[in-house]
N, C-alpha and C positions, 0 to 999 in steps of 0.2 A: 326826428330826434328819438333815440332810444333811452328808456329809463330803466335803470338797474337798481332795484330796491326803491325805497320811498324818496330819498333825496339825491341819489347819485345819477348823473347823466353820463352818457357814452358819446365820445367824440370819434368820428370816422377818421382813421389814421392809415388806411391801406394806401399803397402807392398808386399814383396815376400811371397807367400802363405806358402810354405814349411817351410821357416825360421820362419814365425809367429807361425805356429802350433807347431814347435819344441820348440821354446822359451816359448810358452804358457804352455807347459806341463813339462818343465824341472825341475822346482823348487817346484813341488807339489808331495807329497807322494801318492801312489796308494790308501791307505785307505782314505786319506783326499779327494781325487777326488770323491770317491764313497759316502762319507759322504755329499759332496756338492749336490749330486743327491737326497739324503734323505731330505736335507734342502729344496730343491726345492719342494718336495712333501708337506712338512709342510707349506711352504709359499703358495702353491696352495690351501691348506685348507682355509687359511685366505682370499685369494682372492675370493674363491668360496662362503664363508659366506658373504663377503662384497657385492658380486653381488646379493646375495639373501636377502639382507637387515638384516642380523643377526649380532648383536654386539658381536664380538669375546670375548671381555673382560668380558661380563656379564655371561659367562658360567663357571661352575666349571669343567666340562669335555668337553672342546671345541674341542678335537680331536676324540671324541667318534664316532665310526662308520666308521672311515677312516683307510686305511691300505696301506702298501707298501710291495710288495713281491719281494725279490731279489733272483736271480739264478746266480750262478757262477760256471763254469766248465772250463776245458781246451780248450773248443771249442767256448764258447760264454758267454756273460754277459747280463743279462736283469734285469730291474726294472719296475714293473707294479704297478700302484696305482689307487685309485678311488677318487682322490683329486680334481676333477672338470674339469680337462683337460685344454688345452691352447686354448683360443678363437682364431678363425681364423684371425681376424683383428690384434691381437697381434703377431701371427705367421708371418703374412705378413709384419708387420711394423718393429718389432725389437726383437722378441724372439730368432732369429737365428743370430742376429748381434754379432760381436766379440767385445762386450763392451756395457756398460749400456747406454741406451738412456734417455735423460731428460724426455721424455713423459712417459717412463716406470716408472720413479721415481714418477711422478705425479699419476699414476695408483695405486702405493703402498702407497700413502699418508695415514697416520693414521693407518698403519698396522705394528705390531711388527715382521717384517721379519728380516732376516739377510743377504739377497741378496743385495749387494752393487755395484758389478762391472760388472755384466751381462756376465760373462764368465764361470760360474760353469758347466752348462750342456755341452757346447761345449768342454771345457777343459777335462772333464771326458771322453767323447767319444774318443777324440783324444789320450788321455793318454792310453786307453785300446786297441784300434784297428783301423783298416783302413776302416771299413764298418759299418755304423750305420743306424738304421731305427727308426724314432720317429713317433709314432702313437698316435693321440689325439682324444678324443671324448668329446664334451661338449653337453649341452642339445639341441643345435641348429645345430651343424655341426660337421663333422669329416674330418680329413685329415691325410696324410702320407707324411713324408719328408725322403728322402734317401740321406745320405752323403756317397758317394762311393769313392773308390780309384781313380777313374777317376776325380772326383771333386777335390780331394786333389792334383792331379798332374796337373790340369789345372792352369796355372800360373796367369791369369789375371781376369778371370770371378769369382766373389765372390757370384753371385746369386745362390740360391738353389731352384729347382722346388718344388712346393707344389701340391700334388695330392689329390683331393677331393675323399672321399670314402663314403660308405653307413653309415648312422647314426642310422639305424633302429636296435633296440634291444641291443644297446651298453651301457656299463656302462660308467659313466662320469669320465674319468681319462686319464692317459698318460702311454704309454709303450715305453721304450727305450731299444733297443736290439743292441748289438755291437758284430760283428764277425770279422774274419780275425785278431784275437788277435795278438798283438806283442808277440814275443817269450817269453820274460821274464814275461809278464802278464799271458800268458797261464800257465807257470810254477807255478806262485803264486796261481792261481785259482785251480790248480790241487793238491796243497799242503794242506793236511787236517789241519795241524797246523796253516797255514795262515787263513783258513776259521774259525777255532775255535777261534783264536785270534781276528779276525774281529768281530765275534759275541760279544766278551767281550767289544770291543771298542764301538759298537753300544749300548750295554746294558748300558754303562756308559754315553756316550755322549747324548743319547736321553732318559735317565732315567726319567726326568721330563715330557717329552712329552708322553712317554709310560704310565706313571702313570696317565696321564690325558686323556687316552682313545685310543691313537694311537696304532695300531698293526703293527709290523714289523716282517717279517719272512725271514730267510736266508736258502736257500736250503730246505725249508719246515719246519724248526725249528722256533717256535715262540720265539722272543727275550723277556726275562724277564728283568725288570728294575733293575739296581744295587741299593741296598738299601741305604738310607741316613737318618739316625735317630740319635737322641740325647737322653741321659739319662735325665729324668725329674721326680722330686718329689716336690710337693708344699712345703714340710717341710724341704727339704735338697738341692738336686742338681737341679739347673736351668741353662739354658744357658745365656750368655751375648748377648744382642740383640741391633742392631742399625737399625733404619728405617729412610729413608730420601727420599725427592724428591728434586733433584738438577737440575734446568732447566727443561728439559722434560724427565729426566731419573729418574725412581723410583728404589730405592735401598733397599734391605732387607738382613740383615746380622745376622747370628747366629753362636756362637761358644760355645762348651762345650765338654762333653765326649760322645763317642759312646760306651764306655764300662767302667767298674770300673777300678780303679788303680790296676795294676797287682801286685800280691803278689810276694815276692822274688823268690819263687820256680817256678813261672809261667814265669818270664821274659825271662830266657834263652831258654826254650822250644818254647816260642812264637816267639822269634827272629829267632830261627832256621827255624821255619815254615814260617816266614815272613808274617803270617796271620794278626796279630794284627797291625803290622807296616803298612801294605797296607790299613788298615781301617782308619789310621790317616791322618791328613793334611787338607789343604784347597781345596774346590771345588768352582770354579767360573762359574757362569751361566749367559748367555746373551740371553734374549728373549727365555727362556726355554731350550736353548742348552747349554750343559756342555762344557766349553771352556778349563778349567784345572780341573783335577780330582785328589783329595787327594795329592796336592802338598805340599812338605815339604822343600822348598828351600827359598832363599832370595827373590824370586819373590813375595811370599805371606807373607813375614815378618819374617820367621825363620832365625835366625842369624843376624837380623837387630836390632841393639840396641834400646830398652833394652831387646828384646826377645832373648833367647839363641838359639843356633843351636838345631835342632831336634836330640834327642837320646832316648834310650830305656825307660828312666824315663817318657817320655811324650807319651808313647803308649796309644792311646785312645783319645787324644785331637784332635778334628776335627771341622771344620767350613765350612760354605757355605755362599757365597755372590751371590745374585741374582740381576742382572741389567735388567731393562725392559724399552723399549722405542719404540714408533712408528716411530722414526727417527733413524734407526740403525747406521747411520754415526756418531751419538753422543755416541755410546757405545765404551768402551775401547778395541776394537777388533783389532787384526793384520789383514793383508790382506788375510791370509789363513783362517781366522775365527776359528782357532784352537789354538789361543794363546792370551795372554793379552798384550796390549800396555802398558808396564811398566811405561813409562814416561807420560802417559795421565794424565793431571791435575785432572780429575775426579777420576781415579784409585788411584793416590797418596793421594788424600783426603780421600778416603775410606780405604786405606791401614793403615792410622793412627788408625782407629777403629779396624781393623783386628789385629794389633799388641797389642792394649790395651786389647782386649778380650783374645788373646792368653796368654798374660802375667799374667792375672788373674788366668788362669788354670795351667800354669807352676809353679807359686808361690804356688798354692794349693797343687801340688804334692810335692813341697819342704817341706811345713808345715807338711804334713802327711807321709813323707818318712820313718820315723822310727816307725810309729804307724798305719800300714796298716790294721791290724786286727780291730782296733778301728774305722778306717775310713769306713771299709766295713760294720760294724754294724751301723754306723751313716747314711749310705746311702742305707741300705738294701731294702727300699721300692721303690727305683728309678726304673722306667721302661723306655724302649725305645719308644719314640714317633716320628712320622714324623715331619718335620719342619712346615708343615701346621697344624698339631694338636697342636703344641706348640703355634702357633699364637693365637689359640682359648683359650688356658689355661691361658695365661697371660693377664689380663685386661689392657686396655689402660691407666687407671688411675695410674698404677704402673710405667709408663714410665716418664722420666724426659724430659721436653721440652728444647732442646738446641737452636733451631731457629725456628721461625714460621713466615716466610715472604712470600710474593707472589711467589718469584722465588726460595725459599729455605726453606724447612721444615725438621727439624731433631729431632728425639726422641731417647732416650737411656734408656735401661733397664739394670741395673747393679745388678747382683744377690748377695744376702748375702749367702755365702757358710758356711758349717759347719767348726768349729775350734776344735782342740784337747782340751781336758780338761787340765787345768793348773795343773802341778805336780811339785810344787816348792821343795818338799822334796826328789825328785828322785836323785839318783846318778848313775854314769856310772861305770860298772864293766868291766874291759878289761884284758885279759891274753891270752897267746899263748900256743898251744900244737901241737905235731907232727900230720901230716895228717893221719898217720896210726891210732893213738889213737882217733882222732876225728871221723874217719870212723867207728871204733869199737864201740864208744859210740852211734853214729847215728844209727847203726844197732841194738844195744841193745834197744834204746828208740823207734825207729820208724820202725824197720825191713827194713830199707833202708839206705845204707851207704853214700848216696849222699845228705842228707838234708843240707840246708844252715847253716853255722857256727853260725849265730846269733840265729837261731831257736833252735839249739842244746844247746847253752849256756843258753837260756831262760828256756828250758825244764829242764835242770840240776838244775838251781836255784829254779824253781818252785817245783821240787821234794824234794829238801832239805828243802825248806820253809814249805812244807806240813808236813814233818816228824817233824820239829821243833815245828809246831803248835800242833801236836798230843802229844807231850811230856807233 
């Protein structure tokens, strides 16, 4: 018991190291922990450019020339990058602290990072194993930090030795290697399906960053970015677009079709394959990181009045919202950085436009539901363009100004979409026949017994009409 002054006692309040480490890693998935390490690489690129006087936002390919190489086996994990390294003074002061330091926040000022809590690197290492080595090379110095099982078992001393090493001939970057893997982590890294699935996760979550020049490899395989494109034709199909600056957050939203409306005979086979369904939905991006990918739930407005729940009729409707800010604490991110803070006032404001855009295209599918061949003809010249290409294709003078104030600027582009030709003289013909007879007629007309009933009925009528016209 310590005594401070005559009558004041001091209670020990320092955290128990093992308890802290276990709690730190309990609520994060393994994939998310590794994604945090890739986030750190990307944030390192921004800091490296800032140190070298390069304005990150001025470049079309700001990540070009940088890479991260990931190796995962049953024995070890490593991630090696050339993203500038950790300056020695930052390593000494707070890079290895268990929580974000205010001074560190100042160093990241005006940078569009996503690091907010200062625990990502440490949490990932503790999640995977009990022995980690961090090696860093900058232009001026190099060092090595070892976090050993002995350090984890030491109850009171939280200090970590830094060993200076040779800087000669080194690339400027960081390597983190973790061994003594926990048993379950070793099993995951030995599992081919886990590695394959993680590849897809990286392809999606870092698709924008990879498209802007960053190279990521996993066990030697280069990760290709997941595509995100919309159908565009200046005379028919265009996306709905909302652009805004609210406070210090820039927002860019697009929604449209990633493929044409499915014909009746395509819907069933596509649903079975789940291919087209996976292409649909909303993708949310914060500072170039994909936070939600192809979401089709209430979170992104599906099933939230007046937008219907997602179903097969809406295959192909897809949208993207990009949030961008040099103050990441203002982004609608959850603490894991892999989810949207649904009740964020900023997100709720943007969600209104997400729903409005989605409703335009669900209504469009309703209008054309019984005239899909005609719709296909009306949009036959539409091609897939990236969202960056579409930005160039639609001039600013076609946008409607909603607000243009110092702290809030909003602009909207609402497309004029094709409509079916009016057919006031049309009538509906409806009758029923046995399944066996319908299959027999389908085989006769199409050499396929399983064509949709409406297609068979149309073909029968067209054939009789042709004969009548020939009389």
